[in-house]
Residue, then its C-alpha position, 0 to 999 in steps of 0.5 A: x822255465x814256464x810251469x805246466x800251469x802257466x803254459x796252460x793259462x797262456x795257451x788258453x788265453x791265446x786260443x782263437x776259434x776263428x784262426x789256427x793256433x800259432x807258435x808262442x813265445x813264453x819267457x823268451x823261449x819258443x814252444x812248438x804247437x803240435x797240431x794245426x787244428x783248432x781246439x776249444x779251451x776245455x779240450x786244451x785244458x783236458x790235454x794239459x791235465x792229462x800231461x800233468x797226471x802222466x808226469x806224476x805217474x812217471x816220477x811220482x813227483x809234482x811237476x817242476x814249480x808246482x810244489x811250493x816249499x813249506x813256509x816256516x813261521x818266524x819269531x821276532x826278537x822284540x828289541x831289534x825287530x829281527x825275525x828268526x825261523x822257528x825251525x831250520x832246514x836240518x830240523x833244529x828248533x828255535x828255543x830262545x831269541x835275544x839281544x847282544x849289547x855292548x857298552x861303547x862311550x857309556x852307551x848300550x849299543x845293540x850289536x846283534x839279535x840272536x836265536x838259539x837253536x837245538x836238536x830237539x830229539x837229542x835234547x829230549x834224550x838228554x833230559x830224560x836220561x838225567x832226570x826222573x822227575x820234572x823240576x818246578x823250573x829250569x835249574x843250574x844243573x839243567x843249564x850246565x848239562x846242556x853246556x857240557x853235552x855235545x848235542x847239536x846246537x846253533x846260535x844265529x847272529x843277525x847284525x843290527x849295528x851298521x858300523x860293525x867290522x870283522x875286526x870288531x867281531x873278532x875282538x868281541x868273541x876273543x873277549x867273551x870266550x876268554x872270560x867264559x873259559x876263565x870261568x870254566x877252568x880258572x885260567x886263560x887260553x888265548x890261543x884257543x879263543x882266537x881260533x873261532x874267528x881267526x881265519x875270518x878275513x877283514x875283507x868280509x863286509x858286514x852290514x845290517x842284516x848280515x848273518x853269522x852262524x856258530x854251530x856246535x856239532x856232534x863230537x865237540x866241533x865248533x863251526x863258524x859261518x859268516x854270510x854263508x861261508x865257513x871260516x873256521x871249524x875247530x874240534x875242542x870240547x872246552x871251546x864248545x862248552x865256553x861258547x854255549x856258556x856265554x849264552x846259558x852260563x852264570x853271566x849270559x849275554x841276555x838273561x831273558x834269552x837264557x830264561x826263555x831257553x830254560x822255560x823251553x827245557x822245563x816245558x819239554x821235560x814236563x811234556x815227556x814226563x807226562x807222556x811217561x806217566x800216561x804210558x805207565x798208567x795205560x799199561x797198568x790198566x790193561 
């Protein structure tokens, strides 16, 4: 469907003062010419501009195709070159990027780049409810607080290992979650670890650039999407804690990514502590 602006441009280019206007074919669709009289370029543009304004007045919106979607900046994970948007459509903010490596045949193979997203408002509320003073740096207590909470988070995985299969992904998550659950509880829970990828079909083909999104939703629900398709949704506080623990726990997949996440906590906390102090100071000056 051509936009009004495209229609205007096309029509003004076709105007010939010495000949009557003709029916035009734009993008395979016929458009009727309402008047058989010749019009100048300025007159036609004025008419079309009036139509645009009338359209806006009727529904209060930009004509179809006029308003462009805001371009969201990205952050690049340096070891893989994978780009992650700094903000998701649901408002979650990118807190850190990192790399998941796996030892194969004595080599450290890059499996996927990842970005950790969090609900900023919930994160702010969590921090300000637990800490009266901002610590000098992120502490184990702060990381554990995030791990144990049910604030909305999402880890976006972008595959960089071209030979990765769903069975390999399933095995990797079973091992990682199993180790994480053991650290949290002291025991194993194989039935629970298999639920995160248990319903993902081996027929799903993964290639370089394929995306897997694992989200912790409010109410301790862990949802997994593979290439945009939901393959599991499990309600389990332990499973949610264990999953976030793989990235923010004592032995994270990428220590630098954990530190970056911690810096974001510290910076955000310091900011809100500063706002609190300024607000209090302003109140006492009145």
